[in-house]
C-alpha positions in Angstrom: 12.4 26.7 109.1 14.0 28.9 106.4 16.4 26.1 105.4 13.4 23.7 104.9 11.6 26.3 102.8 14.7 26.7 100.6 14.9 22.9 100.1 11.2 22.7 99.1 11.7 25.6 96.7 14.7 24.0 95.1 12.9 20.7 94.6 9.9 22.5 93.1 12.2 24.4 90.6 13.9 21.2 89.6 10.6 19.5 89.0 9.3 22.4 86.9 12.5 22.4 84.9 12.2 18.7 84.3 8.6 19.1 83.2 9.5 22.0 81.0 12.3 20.1 79.2 10.2 17.0 78.7 7.3 19.0 77.4 9.4 20.7 74.7 10.6 17.4 73.1 9.3 17.5 69.5 6.6 15.0 68.5 7.9 12.2 66.2 8.7 12.4 63.3 9.7 16.0 64.2 13.0 16.3 65.9 15.8 18.6 67.1 18.6 16.0 67.1 19.2 12.4 66.1 18.3 11.1 69.6 14.7 12.2 69.0 14.4 9.7 66.1 14.2 6.0 65.9 17.3 3.8 65.9 19.0 4.1 62.6 17.3 7.4 61.6 18.7 10.9 61.3 17.4 14.3 62.2 17.5 16.4 59.0 15.9 19.8 58.9 13.8 19.1 61.9 12.4 15.7 60.6 13.4 12.2 61.2 14.6 10.5 58.0 16.3 7.3 56.9 19.3 9.0 55.5 21.3 12.2 55.1 23.3 11.0 52.1 23.6 7.8 50.0 26.4 6.7 52.3 23.7 6.0 55.0 22.0 3.6 52.6 22.7 -0.1 52.0 24.7 -1.1 48.9 22.7 -0.7 45.7 20.5 2.1 47.2 20.6 5.9 47.0 19.3 8.6 49.4 16.4 10.4 47.8 14.2 12.8 49.7 15.4 11.3 53.0 14.6 7.7 52.0 16.8 4.9 50.7 15.6 3.8 47.3 17.0 1.3 44.8 19.7 3.0 42.7 18.8 3.2 39.0 21.1 1.1 36.7 23.1 -0.1 39.8 25.6 -2.9 39.1 28.6 -4.6 40.5 29.7 -6.4 37.3 28.6 -6.3 33.6 26.6 -9.5 34.3 24.2 -7.3 36.3 23.4 -5.0 33.3 20.6 -5.8 30.9 20.7 -5.5 27.1 24.5 -5.8 26.9 25.4 -2.8 29.2 28.8 -2.4 30.8 29.3 -1.8 34.5 31.3 1.3 35.3 31.5 2.9 38.8 28.5 0.7 39.8 26.4 2.1 37.0 25.2 0.3 33.8 26.4 2.3 30.7 27.2 1.7 27.0 30.6 0.1 26.5 33.5 1.8 24.7 35.9 -1.1 24.4 36.2 -4.8 25.0 37.9 -4.0 28.4 34.6 -2.5 29.6 32.8 -5.8 29.1 34.9 -8.2 31.2 36.6 -11.5 30.3 35.2 -13.4 27.3 33.0 -10.6 26.1 33.4 -8.1 23.3 32.1 -4.5 22.8 30.0 -4.1 19.6 28.1 -0.9 18.8 28.0 0.1 22.5 26.8 -3.3 23.7 28.7 -6.1 25.4 28.4 -9.4 23.5 29.0 -12.6 25.5 30.4 -15.7 23.9 27.8 -17.0 21.4 26.0 -13.6 21.0 26.2 -11.6 17.8 25.0 -8.7 15.8 26.0 -9.9 12.4 27.5 -13.1 10.9 31.0 -11.5 11.3 30.7 -12.0 15.1 30.3 -15.7 14.8 32.8 -18.6 14.3 33.3 -20.0 10.8 30.3 -21.9 9.3 27.9 -20.2 11.8 25.2 -17.6 11.3 23.8 -14.9 13.5 20.1 -15.6 14.1 18.1 -13.6 16.7 21.3 -12.4 18.3 22.8 -15.8 18.7 25.5 -17.7 16.7 24.0 -20.9 15.4 25.3 -23.6 13.1 23.4 -24.1 9.9 20.9 -26.9 9.9 22.3 -30.3 9.3 21.8 -31.3 5.6 19.2 -33.9 4.7 20.5 -37.4 4.6 19.3 -37.8 1.0 21.8 -36.3 -1.4 20.6 -33.6 -3.8 20.7 -34.6 -7.4 21.9 -31.1 -8.4 22.8 -27.7 -7.0 21.8 -24.4 -8.7 24.7 -22.4 -10.2 26.1 -19.4 -8.5 24.7 -16.1 -9.7 27.0 -13.1 -10.2 26.2 -9.4 -10.0 27.6 -6.2 -11.5 29.3 -3.7 -9.2 26.9 -2.2 -6.6 23.9 -3.9 -8.2 21.3 -6.4 -7.2 19.4 -6.5 -10.5 19.7 -9.8 -12.3 21.7 -9.9 -15.5 20.4 -11.8 -18.6 23.0 -14.5 -17.8 21.9 -14.8 -14.2 18.2 -15.1 -15.3 19.2 -18.0 -17.7 21.0 -19.7 -14.9 18.1 -19.3 -12.6 15.8 -21.0 -15.1 17.9 -24.1 -14.7 18.2 -23.5 -11.0 14.5 -23.5 -10.5 14.2 -26.8 -12.3 16.9 -28.2 -10.1 15.2 -27.2 -6.9 11.9 -28.5 -8.0 13.5 -31.9 -8.7 14.5 -32.2 -5.1 11.2 -32.0 -3.1 11.0 -31.4 0.6 14.5 -29.9 0.7 15.1 -26.2 1.5 17.8 -24.1 -0.1 19.8 -21.3 1.6 20.3 -18.4 -0.8 23.4 -16.4 0.4 24.0 -12.9 -0.8 27.7 -11.9 -1.0 29.6 -8.6 -1.8 33.1 -7.6 -2.6 35.2 -6.1 0.3 34.7 -2.5 -0.7 32.2 -0.4 1.2 31.2 -0.4 4.8 30.0 -3.5 6.6 26.5 -2.1 7.1 26.1 -1.2 3.4 27.4 -4.6 2.2 25.1 -6.5 4.6 22.1 -4.6 3.1 23.3 -5.1 -0.5 23.9 -8.8 0.2 20.3 -9.1 1.5 18.9 -7.3 -1.6 20.8 -9.7 -3.9 19.5 -12.8 -2.1 16.0 -11.4 -2.1 16.2 -10.6 -5.8 17.1 -14.2 -6.5 14.4 -15.6 -4.3 11.7 -13.4 -6.0 12.8 -14.6 -9.4 12.7 -18.3 -8.4 9.2 -17.8 -6.9 8.0 -16.4 -10.2 9.4 -19.6 -11.8 7.2 -21.7 -9.5 9.6 -22.5 -6.6 7.8 -22.4 -3.2 9.0 -19.4 -1.2 8.9 -21.6 2.0 11.7 -23.7 0.5 14.0 -20.7 0.1 15.8 -19.1 3.0 17.8 -15.9 2.4 21.0 -14.9 4.3 23.2 -11.9 3.8 26.9 -12.6 4.2 27.9 -9.0 3.1 31.6 -8.9 2.6 32.3 -11.5 5.3 33.6 -14.2 3.0 35.1 -11.9 0.3 38.6 -12.9 -0.9 39.2 -10.8 -4.0 42.0 -8.3 -4.1 41.6 -7.0 -7.7 38.8 -6.2 -10.1 38.8 -9.9 -11.3 38.6 -11.2 -7.8 35.9 -8.7 -6.7 33.7 -9.8 -9.6 33.7 -13.3 -8.1 32.8 -12.0 -4.7 29.6 -10.3 -5.9 27.3 -13.3 -6.0 24.4 -15.3 -4.7 25.1 -18.9 -4.0 23.0 -21.8 -3.0 23.4 -24.3 -0.2 21.1 -27.3 0.4 19.8 -27.6 3.9 
């Protein structure tokens, strides 16, 4: 009889223990250990979460506040980076050298330029121009040959103001352009090789614009004149005499 009572007591204690243990399991998403969470989740500070660290997340995602989110600026190659970024350690950054950009690309002002992309005409092959970030060939000339071509205009050092000689040449140049209707003319501004590239590009543009404005005052339609700054890209002078010939605005029929 005593033995039976002991067995009943033992079973009762076991049942009570089982109920006590089951009743203390935290209610999801609360937890004490990973086993209290859903498959693939982790118990972190008493709460079930997707991740403890970014190592628990898929490639391209990072652990933030216990959840896996898309990593900002994540990349695997520079091809994945917008706006010419370079991919370093799976993050898009500004490039420091051509090596950062991958095969066939160049680093220019912190951006990777692919083949055919450009910042200035200097980034393009010969006889191409940089337009809207792309290297393009100048428009094919009209099949009808022009009867004349305006004379090249020369400028003093670091100047874009027209000299009296230049003004006289533009008088004849305006008559020439008017005699060839429906053809546009590219006015190219050039500089000698001294000075920075940025400065010379700006100076070349001012020279081309100065010529365009004068031709417009002489009656040439502005829509027929397209200005392009070549800066010092095509400069060849190595002395004062040669530099004087580099400082110019020249005309090309389109």
